[in-house]
mmCIF file of the N, C-alpha and C atoms, coordinates in Angstrom:
data_MODEL
# 
_entry.id   MODEL 
# 
loop_
_atom_site.group_PDB 
_atom_site.id 
_atom_site.type_symbol 
_atom_site.label_atom_id 
_atom_site.label_alt_id 
_atom_site.label_comp_id 
_atom_site.label_asym_id 
_atom_site.label_entity_id 
_atom_site.label_seq_id 
_atom_site.pdbx_PDB_ins_code 
_atom_site.Cartn_x 
_atom_site.Cartn_y 
_atom_site.Cartn_z 
_atom_site.occupancy 
_atom_site.B_iso_or_equiv 
_atom_site.pdbx_formal_charge 
_atom_site.auth_seq_id 
_atom_site.auth_comp_id 
_atom_site.auth_asym_id 
_atom_site.auth_atom_id 
_atom_site.pdbx_PDB_model_num 
ATOM 1   N N  . MET A 1 1  ? 0.839  -1.181 0.000  1.00 0.00 ? 1  MET A N  1 
ATOM 2   C CA . MET A 1 1  ? 0.000  0.000  0.000  1.00 0.00 ? 1  MET A CA 1 
ATOM 3   C C  . MET A 1 1  ? 0.888  1.251  0.000  1.00 0.00 ? 1  MET A C  1 
ATOM 4   N N  . ARG A 1 2  ? 0.605  2.156  -0.894 1.00 0.00 ? 2  ARG A N  1 
ATOM 5   C CA . ARG A 1 2  ? 1.394  3.386  -0.981 1.00 0.00 ? 2  ARG A CA 1 
ATOM 6   C C  . ARG A 1 2  ? 0.890  4.405  0.014  1.00 0.00 ? 2  ARG A C  1 
ATOM 7   N N  . LYS A 1 3  ? 1.842  5.068  0.645  1.00 0.00 ? 3  LYS A N  1 
ATOM 8   C CA . LYS A 1 3  ? 1.462  6.146  1.553  1.00 0.00 ? 3  LYS A CA 1 
ATOM 9   C C  . LYS A 1 3  ? 1.302  7.425  0.748  1.00 0.00 ? 3  LYS A C  1 
ATOM 10  N N  . GLY A 1 4  ? 0.207  8.116  0.964  1.00 0.00 ? 4  GLY A N  1 
ATOM 11  C CA . GLY A 1 4  ? -0.003 9.392  0.296  1.00 0.00 ? 4  GLY A CA 1 
ATOM 12  C C  . GLY A 1 4  ? 0.844  10.471 0.942  1.00 0.00 ? 4  GLY A C  1 
ATOM 13  N N  . LYS A 1 5  ? 1.274  11.421 0.145  1.00 0.00 ? 5  LYS A N  1 
ATOM 14  C CA . LYS A 1 5  ? 2.075  12.513 0.682  1.00 0.00 ? 5  LYS A CA 1 
ATOM 15  C C  . LYS A 1 5  ? 1.190  13.402 1.542  1.00 0.00 ? 5  LYS A C  1 
ATOM 16  N N  . LYS A 1 6  ? 1.668  13.723 2.747  1.00 0.00 ? 6  LYS A N  1 
ATOM 17  C CA . LYS A 1 6  ? 0.892  14.546 3.667  1.00 0.00 ? 6  LYS A CA 1 
ATOM 18  C C  . LYS A 1 6  ? 0.868  15.986 3.149  1.00 0.00 ? 6  LYS A C  1 
ATOM 19  N N  . THR A 1 7  ? -0.302 16.554 3.034  1.00 0.00 ? 7  THR A N  1 
ATOM 20  C CA . THR A 1 7  ? -0.411 17.931 2.563  1.00 0.00 ? 7  THR A CA 1 
ATOM 21  C C  . THR A 1 7  ? -0.164 18.889 3.717  1.00 0.00 ? 7  THR A C  1 
ATOM 22  N N  . PHE A 1 8  ? 0.404  20.029 3.399  1.00 0.00 ? 8  PHE A N  1 
ATOM 23  C CA . PHE A 1 8  ? 0.699  21.032 4.410  1.00 0.00 ? 8  PHE A CA 1 
ATOM 24  C C  . PHE A 1 8  ? -0.542 21.866 4.673  1.00 0.00 ? 8  PHE A C  1 
ATOM 25  N N  . ASP A 1 9  ? -0.887 22.019 5.932  1.00 0.00 ? 9  ASP A N  1 
ATOM 26  C CA . ASP A 1 9  ? -2.041 22.809 6.327  1.00 0.00 ? 9  ASP A CA 1 
ATOM 27  C C  . ASP A 1 9  ? -1.548 24.126 6.910  1.00 0.00 ? 9  ASP A C  1 
ATOM 28  N N  . TRP A 1 10 ? -1.896 25.243 6.282  1.00 0.00 ? 10 TRP A N  1 
ATOM 29  C CA . TRP A 1 10 ? -1.410 26.559 6.715  1.00 0.00 ? 10 TRP A CA 1 
ATOM 30  C C  . TRP A 1 10 ? -1.893 26.915 8.118  1.00 0.00 ? 10 TRP A C  1 
ATOM 31  N N  . LEU A 1 11 ? -3.025 26.349 8.537  1.00 0.00 ? 11 LEU A N  1 
ATOM 32  C CA . LEU A 1 11 ? -3.518 26.617 9.883  1.00 0.00 ? 11 LEU A CA 1 
ATOM 33  C C  . LEU A 1 11 ? -2.586 26.048 10.947 1.00 0.00 ? 11 LEU A C  1 
ATOM 34  N N  . TYR A 1 12 ? -1.732 25.111 10.551 1.00 0.00 ? 12 TYR A N  1 
ATOM 35  C CA . TYR A 1 12 ? -0.766 24.546 11.492 1.00 0.00 ? 12 TYR A CA 1 
ATOM 36  C C  . TYR A 1 12 ? 0.123  25.634 12.087 1.00 0.00 ? 12 TYR A C  1 
ATOM 37  N N  . LEU A 1 13 ? 0.422  26.670 11.313 1.00 0.00 ? 13 LEU A N  1 
ATOM 38  C CA . LEU A 1 13 ? 1.291  27.746 11.790 1.00 0.00 ? 13 LEU A CA 1 
ATOM 39  C C  . LEU A 1 13 ? 0.627  28.578 12.881 1.00 0.00 ? 13 LEU A C  1 
ATOM 40  N N  . LEU A 1 14 ? -0.691 28.540 12.974 1.00 0.00 ? 14 LEU A N  1 
ATOM 41  C CA . LEU A 1 14 ? -1.410 29.369 13.922 1.00 0.00 ? 14 LEU A CA 1 
ATOM 42  C C  . LEU A 1 14 ? -1.959 28.612 15.121 1.00 0.00 ? 14 LEU A C  1 
ATOM 43  N N  . GLN A 1 15 ? -2.161 27.308 14.978 1.00 0.00 ? 15 GLN A N  1 
ATOM 44  C CA . GLN A 1 15 ? -2.814 26.576 16.058 1.00 0.00 ? 15 GLN A CA 1 
ATOM 45  C C  . GLN A 1 15 ? -1.839 26.237 17.181 1.00 0.00 ? 15 GLN A C  1 
ATOM 46  N N  . ALA A 1 16 ? -2.373 26.190 18.379 1.00 0.00 ? 16 ALA A N  1 
ATOM 47  C CA . ALA A 1 16 ? -1.564 25.792 19.535 1.00 0.00 ? 16 ALA A CA 1 
ATOM 48  C C  . ALA A 1 16 ? -1.289 24.299 19.458 1.00 0.00 ? 16 ALA A C  1 
ATOM 49  N N  . GLU A 1 17 ? -0.171 23.885 20.012 1.00 0.00 ? 17 GLU A N  1 
ATOM 50  C CA . GLU A 1 17 ? 0.181  22.472 19.984 1.00 0.00 ? 17 GLU A CA 1 
ATOM 51  C C  . GLU A 1 17 ? -0.131 21.814 21.318 1.00 0.00 ? 17 GLU A C  1 
ATOM 52  N N  . ASP A 1 18 ? -0.620 20.602 21.248 1.00 0.00 ? 18 ASP A N  1 
ATOM 53  C CA . ASP A 1 18 ? -0.787 19.757 22.422 1.00 0.00 ? 18 ASP A CA 1 
ATOM 54  C C  . ASP A 1 18 ? -0.584 18.311 21.984 1.00 0.00 ? 18 ASP A C  1 
ATOM 55  N N  . SER A 1 19 ? -0.923 17.388 22.825 1.00 0.00 ? 19 SER A N  1 
ATOM 56  C CA . SER A 1 19 ? -0.664 15.980 22.510 1.00 0.00 ? 19 SER A CA 1 
ATOM 57  C C  . SER A 1 19 ? -1.520 15.461 21.365 1.00 0.00 ? 19 SER A C  1 
ATOM 58  N N  . THR A 1 20 ? -2.588 16.173 21.000 1.00 0.00 ? 20 THR A N  1 
ATOM 59  C CA . THR A 1 20 ? -3.457 15.707 19.920 1.00 0.00 ? 20 THR A CA 1 
ATOM 60  C C  . THR A 1 20 ? -3.118 16.344 18.573 1.00 0.00 ? 20 THR A C  1 
ATOM 61  N N  . THR A 1 21 ? -2.186 17.290 18.548 1.00 0.00 ? 21 THR A N  1 
ATOM 62  C CA . THR A 1 21 ? -1.815 17.963 17.307 1.00 0.00 ? 21 THR A CA 1 
ATOM 63  C C  . THR A 1 21 ? -1.081 16.993 16.385 1.00 0.00 ? 21 THR A C  1 
ATOM 64  N N  . LEU A 1 22 ? -1.457 16.971 15.124 1.00 0.00 ? 22 LEU A N  1 
ATOM 65  C CA . LEU A 1 22 ? -0.763 16.129 14.161 1.00 0.00 ? 22 LEU A CA 1 
ATOM 66  C C  . LEU A 1 22 ? 0.665  16.635 13.980 1.00 0.00 ? 22 LEU A C  1 
ATOM 67  N N  . THR A 1 23 ? 1.599  15.707 13.918 1.00 0.00 ? 23 THR A N  1 
ATOM 68  C CA . THR A 1 23 ? 2.994  16.106 13.761 1.00 0.00 ? 23 THR A CA 1 
ATOM 69  C C  . THR A 1 23 ? 3.256  16.516 12.318 1.00 0.00 ? 23 THR A C  1 
ATOM 70  N N  . GLN A 1 24 ? 4.117  17.484 12.156 1.00 0.00 ? 24 GLN A N  1 
ATOM 71  C CA . GLN A 1 24 ? 4.503  17.954 10.838 1.00 0.00 ? 24 GLN A CA 1 
ATOM 72  C C  . GLN A 1 24 ? 6.012  17.761 10.693 1.00 0.00 ? 24 GLN A C  1 
ATOM 73  N N  . SER A 1 25 ? 6.552  18.153 9.574  1.00 0.00 ? 25 SER A N  1 
ATOM 74  C CA . SER A 1 25 ? 7.977  17.995 9.331  1.00 0.00 ? 25 SER A CA 1 
ATOM 75  C C  . SER A 1 25 ? 8.785  18.983 10.169 1.00 0.00 ? 25 SER A C  1 
ATOM 76  N N  . ARG A 1 26 ? 10.087 18.785 10.208 1.00 0.00 ? 26 ARG A N  1 
ATOM 77  C CA . ARG A 1 26 ? 10.963 19.709 10.935 1.00 0.00 ? 26 ARG A CA 1 
ATOM 78  C C  . ARG A 1 26 ? 10.915 21.094 10.308 1.00 0.00 ? 26 ARG A C  1 
ATOM 79  N N  . LEU A 1 27 ? 10.807 21.156 8.998  1.00 0.00 ? 27 LEU A N  1 
ATOM 80  C CA . LEU A 1 27 ? 10.733 22.446 8.312  1.00 0.00 ? 27 LEU A CA 1 
ATOM 81  C C  . LEU A 1 27 ? 9.473  23.201 8.727  1.00 0.00 ? 27 LEU A C  1 
ATOM 82  N N  . ALA A 1 28 ? 8.365  22.502 8.823  1.00 0.00 ? 28 ALA A N  1 
ATOM 83  C CA . ALA A 1 28 ? 7.114  23.143 9.250  1.00 0.00 ? 28 ALA A CA 1 
ATOM 84  C C  . ALA A 1 28 ? 7.237  23.638 10.683 1.00 0.00 ? 28 ALA A C  1 
ATOM 85  N N  . GLY A 1 29 ? 7.867  22.844 11.542 1.00 0.00 ? 29 GLY A N  1 
ATOM 86  C CA . GLY A 1 29 ? 8.078  23.271 12.922 1.00 0.00 ? 29 GLY A CA 1 
ATOM 87  C C  . GLY A 1 29 ? 8.976  24.494 13.007 1.00 0.00 ? 29 GLY A C  1 
ATOM 88  N N  . ALA A 1 30 ? 10.020 24.527 12.172 1.00 0.00 ? 30 ALA A N  1 
ATOM 89  C CA . ALA A 1 30 ? 10.920 25.682 12.151 1.00 0.00 ? 30 ALA A CA 1 
ATOM 90  C C  . ALA A 1 30 ? 10.189 26.922 11.646 1.00 0.00 ? 30 ALA A C  1 
ATOM 91  N N  . CYS A 1 31 ? 9.360  26.759 10.619 1.00 0.00 ? 31 CYS A N  1 
ATOM 92  C CA . CYS A 1 31 ? 8.582  27.887 10.091 1.00 0.00 ? 31 CYS A CA 1 
ATOM 93  C C  . CYS A 1 31 ? 7.626  28.412 11.156 1.00 0.00 ? 31 CYS A C  1 
ATOM 94  N N  . LYS A 1 32 ? 7.021  27.500 11.912 1.00 0.00 ? 32 LYS A N  1 
ATOM 95  C CA . LYS A 1 32 ? 6.099  27.910 12.965 1.00 0.00 ? 32 LYS A CA 1 
ATOM 96  C C  . LYS A 1 32 ? 6.846  28.704 14.028 1.00 0.00 ? 32 LYS A C  1 
ATOM 97  N N  . ALA A 1 33 ? 8.028  28.257 14.395 1.00 0.00 ? 33 ALA A N  1 
ATOM 98  C CA . ALA A 1 33 ? 8.822  28.974 15.395 1.00 0.00 ? 33 ALA A CA 1 
ATOM 99  C C  . ALA A 1 33 ? 9.204  30.362 14.893 1.00 0.00 ? 33 ALA A C  1 
ATOM 100 N N  . ILE A 1 34 ? 9.600  30.466 13.636 1.00 0.00 ? 34 ILE A N  1 
ATOM 101 C CA . ILE A 1 34 ? 9.994  31.756 13.062 1.00 0.00 ? 34 ILE A CA 1 
ATOM 102 C C  . ILE A 1 34 ? 8.804  32.707 13.020 1.00 0.00 ? 34 ILE A C  1 
ATOM 103 N N  . VAL A 1 35 ? 7.644  32.193 12.625 1.00 0.00 ? 35 VAL A N  1 
ATOM 104 C CA . VAL A 1 35 ? 6.439  33.035 12.577 1.00 0.00 ? 35 VAL A CA 1 
ATOM 105 C C  . VAL A 1 35 ? 6.136  33.594 13.955 1.00 0.00 ? 35 VAL A C  1 
ATOM 106 N N  . TRP A 1 36 ? 6.176  32.745 14.987 1.00 0.00 ? 36 TRP A N  1 
ATOM 107 C CA . TRP A 1 36 ? 5.805  33.201 16.326 1.00 0.00 ? 36 TRP A CA 1 
ATOM 108 C C  . TRP A 1 36 ? 6.862  34.090 16.956 1.00 0.00 ? 36 TRP A C  1 
ATOM 109 N N  . VAL A 1 37 ? 8.133  33.891 16.628 1.00 0.00 ? 37 VAL A N  1 
ATOM 110 C CA . VAL A 1 37 ? 9.166  34.820 17.097 1.00 0.00 ? 37 VAL A CA 1 
ATOM 111 C C  . VAL A 1 37 ? 8.941  36.187 16.455 1.00 0.00 ? 37 VAL A C  1 
ATOM 112 N N  . GLY A 1 38 ? 8.623  36.197 15.160 1.00 0.00 ? 38 GLY A N  1 
ATOM 113 C CA . GLY A 1 38 ? 8.340  37.453 14.464 1.00 0.00 ? 38 GLY A CA 1 
ATOM 114 C C  . GLY A 1 38 ? 7.128  38.163 15.036 1.00 0.00 ? 38 GLY A C  1 
ATOM 115 N N  . VAL A 1 39 ? 6.078  37.414 15.319 1.00 0.00 ? 39 VAL A N  1 
ATOM 116 C CA . VAL A 1 39 ? 4.873  38.006 15.909 1.00 0.00 ? 39 VAL A CA 1 
ATOM 117 C C  . VAL A 1 39 ? 5.191  38.584 17.280 1.00 0.00 ? 39 VAL A C  1 
ATOM 118 N N  . SER A 1 40 ? 5.978  37.856 18.064 1.00 0.00 ? 40 SER A N  1 
ATOM 119 C CA . SER A 1 40 ? 6.345  38.343 19.396 1.00 0.00 ? 40 SER A CA 1 
ATOM 120 C C  . SER A 1 40 ? 7.152  39.636 19.311 1.00 0.00 ? 40 SER A C  1 
ATOM 121 N N  . ILE A 1 41 ? 8.061  39.715 18.349 1.00 0.00 ? 41 ILE A N  1 
ATOM 122 C CA . ILE A 1 41 ? 8.862  40.930 18.173 1.00 0.00 ? 41 ILE A CA 1 
ATOM 123 C C  . ILE A 1 41 ? 7.969  42.103 17.781 1.00 0.00 ? 41 ILE A C  1 
ATOM 124 N N  . LEU A 1 42 ? 7.035  41.864 16.850 1.00 0.00 ? 42 LEU A N  1 
ATOM 125 C CA . LEU A 1 42 ? 6.136  42.935 16.423 1.00 0.00 ? 42 LEU A CA 1 
ATOM 126 C C  . LEU A 1 42 ? 5.244  43.409 17.567 1.00 0.00 ? 42 LEU A C  1 
ATOM 127 N N  . ILE A 1 43 ? 4.751  42.482 18.372 1.00 0.00 ? 43 ILE A N  1 
ATOM 128 C CA . ILE A 1 43 ? 3.930  42.866 19.518 1.00 0.00 ? 43 ILE A CA 1 
ATOM 129 C C  . ILE A 1 43 ? 4.774  43.662 20.503 1.00 0.00 ? 43 ILE A C  1 
ATOM 130 N N  . GLY A 1 44 ? 6.005  43.226 20.752 1.00 0.00 ? 44 GLY A N  1 
ATOM 131 C CA . GLY A 1 44 ? 6.896  43.949 21.646 1.00 0.00 ? 44 GLY A CA 1 
ATOM 132 C C  . GLY A 1 44 ? 7.185  45.354 21.157 1.00 0.00 ? 44 GLY A C  1 
ATOM 133 N N  . MET A 1 45 ? 7.396  45.512 19.849 1.00 0.00 ? 45 MET A N  1 
ATOM 134 C CA . MET A 1 45 ? 7.627  46.837 19.279 1.00 0.00 ? 45 MET A CA 1 
ATOM 135 C C  . MET A 1 45 ? 6.384  47.710 19.432 1.00 0.00 ? 45 MET A C  1 
ATOM 136 N N  . GLY A 1 46 ? 5.213  47.115 19.236 1.00 0.00 ? 46 GLY A N  1 
ATOM 137 C CA . GLY A 1 46 ? 3.971  47.867 19.377 1.00 0.00 ? 46 GLY A CA 1 
ATOM 138 C C  . GLY A 1 46 ? 3.755  48.329 20.805 1.00 0.00 ? 46 GLY A C  1 
ATOM 139 N N  . VAL A 1 47 ? 4.012  47.475 21.754 1.00 0.00 ? 47 VAL A N  1 
ATOM 140 C CA . VAL A 1 47 ? 3.875  47.852 23.169 1.00 0.00 ? 47 VAL A CA 1 
ATOM 141 C C  . VAL A 1 47 ? 4.906  48.917 23.517 1.00 0.00 ? 47 VAL A C  1 
ATOM 142 N N  . GLY A 1 48 ? 6.104  48.788 22.956 1.00 0.00 ? 48 GLY A N  1 
ATOM 143 C CA . GLY A 1 48 ? 7.145  49.789 23.187 1.00 0.00 ? 48 GLY A CA 1 
ATOM 144 C C  . GLY A 1 48 ? 6.751  51.169 22.678 1.00 0.00 ? 48 GLY A C  1 
ATOM 145 N N  . GLN A 1 49 ? 5.982  51.229 21.617 1.00 0.00 ? 49 GLN A N  1 
ATOM 146 C CA . GLN A 1 49 ? 5.529  52.513 21.076 1.00 0.00 ? 49 GLN A CA 1 
ATOM 147 C C  . GLN A 1 49 ? 4.487  53.162 21.974 1.00 0.00 ? 49 GLN A C  1 
ATOM 148 N N  . LEU A 1 50 ? 3.796  52.368 22.787 1.00 0.00 ? 50 LEU A N  1 
ATOM 149 C CA . LEU A 1 50 ? 2.754  52.909 23.664 1.00 0.00 ? 50 LEU A CA 1 
ATOM 150 C C  . LEU A 1 50 ? 3.337  53.576 24.899 1.00 0.00 ? 50 LEU A C  1 
ATOM 151 N N  . THR A 1 51 ? 4.565  53.201 25.252 1.00 0.00 ? 51 THR A N  1 
ATOM 152 C CA . THR A 1 51 ? 5.152  53.748 26.480 1.00 0.00 ? 51 THR A CA 1 
ATOM 153 C C  . THR A 1 51 ? 6.060  54.921 26.190 1.00 0.00 ? 51 THR A C  1 
# 
């Protein structure tokens, strides 16, 4: 039986992870980390502008 190639779900980058989250590739995990580091930096810059 041939295994079908797993399709990438863009919502994976936004959803929180827990024990029920489907595992993705290392590249997808790295992209998710980069996205959230970028979001954190932007939020930090925005809060910095308020003070």
